[in-house]
N, C-alpha and C positions, 0 to 999 in steps of 0.2 A: 503494500501499500505506499500511495504516496502522497506529502504534504502537497497541502493546495495550490501553496504560494510557490510550489516545485512546477505543478503543473500549469498554472499561470503563465508562470516565466516561459516556458517552453511554447505554451499557444500563442502568446503574443510575440515572439521571437519568429514563431513559422509566419504569422499573418503576416507581420512587419519584413519579412527574411531581413532584419537587421541584425548589426553586428553588436552586441551588447557593452563592448568596450568603447566603440565610437559614438553610441548615442550618449554614453555617461559622460565621455569626454567633451560634446555640447553641452552638456551640464556644467561643467567647470567654470565656464563663462559667461551661461547665460544671465546671473544678474546684471552683469556690466553691458551686452550687449542690448538684452531688452528693455532693462530699468527694473531699478525694486520693486516697482509697482507692479508692474504688468509678471515679473519673473514670482512674486507670491501668488499669485493668480493663474499662473500657469504650470506645465511638465513637460518638460523634451521628454517624448515620447520612442522615438525611434531615428533611422537613418535610412533611406531606401532607393534604392539608384539616383545619386545625389539630392534628395528632398527628405528635408528634414520636418518630420511632422511632432507638432506640439496640442496637446490637451490644455484647453481652455476652461473655464469653471461656469460660463455663461454665454449665454445668444449675444450678449450687449457687448460682452468683452471681444468675443468673436468679429462681428460686425467695425468694431473699433481697427483691432487689428488688422483686419482684410483691408478695410478701407482708409485708412490712416497711419500706419504705423509699419505695414507688410514692408515695404521699400528699405527704409531707412533702418531697420532690422538688417533685412536680407543682405545689403551693403556691409554693416557691421560684420556680419558671420562672417561674409567670404573676405573680410580683412583679417576678422580675428581666426578664421582657420582655412587657408590659402588652398593647404593639401587634399582638403575635402572637395575641392570644386562643387561648391553648394548651386543647384540651381532652381530652388524653389523652397517656399516652409508652407507647408499645409496646416491650418488651424484646425482643432476638430474638437467638438464638444464630448 
C-alpha cells in the first residue's frame, strides 16, 4: 500500500510530464519574479515543453495575471532562467 502523497505526486508528474527538480527550481526565485503579493497567492506546479504552469487561488487573480502581469512576469522569468528557454506561462485555478 502506498501513501496518498506518493500517488498524488506520481500522477501530477505524469500529467504534466514534468521534471520535479525543474519545477521546484522556478520556485526558488518565484517571489522575486512575480512579486511578494502574487507569490503568496500562487504556486509553481510544473514545467512542460517550455511552458511554466502556475496555480492561482482565484478567478479574479487569474484574470489579473493573464491580462495585466503575464508579459512582465514572463520577461523576468526569461532573464532569471535563460537556460530553460521559457516560451509561455499558463495560469490555472
